[in-house]
C-alpha positions in Angstrom: 11.2 3.5 -8.0 13.8 6.2 -8.5 15.6 8.5 -6.0 13.0 11.2 -7.0 10.6 9.2 -4.9 12.6 9.6 -1.7 10.4 11.5 0.8 12.4 14.6 1.2 11.1 16.8 4.1 9.5 13.9 6.0 10.2 13.8 9.7 9.4 10.8 12.0 9.9 9.3 15.4 11.3 5.8 15.2 10.8 3.4 18.1 13.5 0.8 18.4 13.3 -1.8 21.3 15.8 0.0 23.5 15.6 3.7 22.4 13.8 6.3 20.4 15.3 8.2 17.4 14.0 11.3 15.6 14.8 11.4 11.9 14.5 14.3 9.5 15.1 13.7 5.8 16.5 17.1 4.9 17.3 16.1 1.3 18.4 13.1 -0.7 22.0 14.0 0.4 21.5 14.9 4.1 19.7 13.6 7.2 19.3 14.9 10.7 19.0 12.4 13.6 18.4 12.8 17.3 18.9 9.8 19.6 16.6 10.7 22.5 17.6 8.2 25.2 20.0 5.5 26.1 23.8 5.5 26.0 24.1 7.1 22.5 22.2 10.3 23.1 23.1 13.0 20.5 22.0 15.2 17.6 23.8 15.2 14.3 23.4 16.1 10.6 25.1 13.6 8.3 25.7 13.2 4.6 23.8 10.2 3.2 23.7 8.0 0.2 20.2 6.8 -0.9 19.6 3.8 -3.1 16.0 3.0 -4.0 15.0 -0.7 -3.9 11.5 -0.1 -5.3 8.0 -0.3 -3.8 8.8 2.7 -1.4 11.8 1.0 0.1 15.2 2.8 0.3 18.6 2.0 1.6 20.1 5.0 3.4 23.7 4.9 4.6 26.0 7.4 6.3 29.1 7.8 8.5 28.9 9.8 11.8 31.5 12.2 13.3 32.7 9.5 15.8 33.3 7.1 12.9 30.2 5.0 13.4 28.7 3.7 10.1 25.0 3.2 9.8 22.8 1.6 7.1 19.0 2.0 7.3 16.5 0.1 5.2 13.5 2.4 5.3 10.3 0.6 4.3 7.5 3.1 3.9 5.0 0.4 2.8 5.2 -1.5 6.1 6.2 1.4 8.4 9.5 -0.2 9.4 13.1 0.8 9.6 15.8 -1.9 9.7 19.0 -0.4 11.1 22.5 -1.8 11.1 25.4 0.1 12.8 29.1 -0.5 13.4 30.5 1.6 16.3 34.1 2.9 16.4 35.0 0.1 18.9 33.9 -2.5 16.4 30.6 -3.3 18.2 27.9 -4.2 15.7 24.3 -3.2 16.4 21.1 -4.2 14.6 17.5 -3.5 15.2 14.1 -2.9 13.7 11.8 0.0 14.6 8.4 1.2 13.8 7.9 4.9 13.0 5.3 7.6 13.3 5.4 10.4 10.8 5.4 13.8 12.5 5.8 15.9 9.4 4.8 14.8 5.9 7.2 14.8 2.9 7.4 17.9 0.7 6.3 15.8 -2.3 4.2 12.7 -2.7 6.3 9.6 -2.4 3.9 6.7 -1.7 3.2 4.8 -4.9 1.1 2.2 -3.2 -2.2 3.7 -4.5 -0.9 3.4 -8.1 0.3 -0.1 -7.7 -2.8 -1.2 -5.7 -5.1 0.2 -8.4 -3.3 -1.9 -11.0 -3.7 -5.0 -8.8 -7.4 -4.4 -8.4 -7.9 -3.7 -12.1 -6.1 -6.9 -13.0 -8.2 -8.8 -10.5 -11.6 -7.6 -11.7 -10.8 -8.1 -15.4 -9.2 -11.5 -14.9 -11.8 -12.9 -12.5 -15.1 -11.3 -13.5 -14.6 -10.4 -17.1 -12.3 -13.3 -18.4 -13.4 -15.8 -15.6 -9.8 -17.0 -15.2 -9.8 -19.3 -12.2 -6.1 -19.9 -12.6 -5.4 -16.3 -11.6 -7.0 -16.6 -8.2 -3.9 -17.9 -6.4 -1.8 -15.0 -7.7 -4.3 -12.3 -7.0 -6.1 -13.3 -3.8 -4.6 -13.7 -0.3 -5.1 -17.2 1.3 -6.8 -15.6 4.3 -9.0 -13.3 2.2 -11.7 -11.6 4.4 -15.0 -11.4 2.7 -17.8 -9.1 3.9 -20.4 -10.1 1.3 -22.5 -12.6 3.2 -23.3 -14.5 0.0 -19.7 -15.5 -0.7 -17.6 -17.9 1.5 -14.5 -16.7 3.3 -11.0 -17.2 2.1 -9.4 -17.7 -1.3 -11.4 -20.8 -1.9 -14.6 -18.8 -1.7 -13.5 -16.7 -4.6 -12.4 -19.7 -6.6 -15.8 -21.2 -6.2 -17.5 -18.0 -7.4 -15.3 -17.6 -10.4 -15.5 -21.3 -11.4 -19.3 -21.2 -11.3 -19.9 -17.9 -13.1 -22.4 -18.0 -15.9 -20.8 -17.4 -19.3 -22.8 -14.1 -19.8 -21.3 -12.5 -16.6 -19.2 -9.6 -17.8 -17.6 -6.8 -15.6 -16.9 -3.3 -17.0 -14.5 -1.3 -14.8 -15.1 2.4 -14.2 -13.8 5.1 -11.8 -11.1 4.0 -9.3 -10.0 5.8 -6.1 -7.1 4.7 -3.9 -5.5 5.7 -0.7 -2.9 3.8 1.3 -3.8 0.1 1.2 -7.4 0.6 0.1 -8.9 0.8 -3.4 -12.5 1.6 -4.4 -13.6 0.7 -7.9 -17.0 1.7 -9.4 -18.2 -0.6 -12.2 -21.0 -2.3 -14.1 -21.7 -6.0 -14.2 -24.2 -7.8 -16.3 -25.3 -11.5 -16.0 -24.8 -11.4 -12.2 -28.5 -10.7 -11.7 -31.6 -10.4 -13.8 -30.7 -6.8 -14.6 -27.3 -5.2 -15.2 -26.0 -3.9 -11.8 -23.8 -1.0 -10.8 -21.3 -2.0 -8.1 -18.8 -0.3 -5.9 -16.1 -2.8 -4.6 -13.7 -1.8 -1.9 -10.5 -3.8 -1.4 -7.7 -3.8 1.1 -4.5 -4.8 -0.6 -1.6 -6.5 1.4 1.7 -7.8 0.0 0.5 -7.4 -3.6 -2.7 -9.4 -3.2 -6.4 -8.7 -2.4 -6.8 -9.3 1.3 -10.3 -7.9 2.2 -13.4 -6.9 0.3 -16.6 -5.0 0.8 -19.2 -4.2 -1.9 -22.5 -2.4 -2.6 -24.7 -3.3 -5.6 -27.8 -1.8 -7.1 -29.8 -2.4 -10.3 -28.8 -0.1 -13.1 -31.3 2.8 -13.7 -31.5 4.2 -17.2 -30.2 7.8 -17.4 -33.5 9.2 -18.6 -35.3 7.8 -15.5 -33.0 9.8 -13.2 -33.4 13.2 -14.9 -35.6 15.9 -13.5 -38.3 17.0 -15.9 -40.0 20.5 -15.7 -43.1 21.1 -17.7 -43.7 24.7 -18.7 
């Protein structure tokens, strides 16, 4: 993650336990805030320093006109802002708020889809092409939710499936689509049933592991069987 990923233009309402704050990320050098209630009500534009920590997490720090210093850890993956402030009188404040985006960024900043596609691809190759049971703990969440009624719930259900796969089961990945925490992958698997099958798997990814799964399968149909024919 680089500073180029900072979501310039994004505006959001942040809800802390005791007050609400509006934030506008004007640039990677300036931020506007409005404290809407409580004892610190005011509007100000401040100069900021942004340090990317990776995975859509940024440290944003500034000093205000009254001398207050603020450091925000803005976590766009989890929708949280951890805020730490030292007031002119030496009082130290800390709090964590959730936020609602009221205006999207001027440029794409969320790299979750890219990272999640890589996790899903690694999982499908490791488990259903290479049959590597040892990878299950790294790739699958312990409380994995399974919507295929033929597979048991949880990580142990996937372990059992992979451990008992026939040697001729082989998965071939195809098109992948990702948005937010969800990834859909279209592929072909042979050896799973009597005929090769086309499958669409949909995964929810959480904390770098597969957390939930849906799938749809159908027998592969030869291309020529699906073509319209017109006799003249």
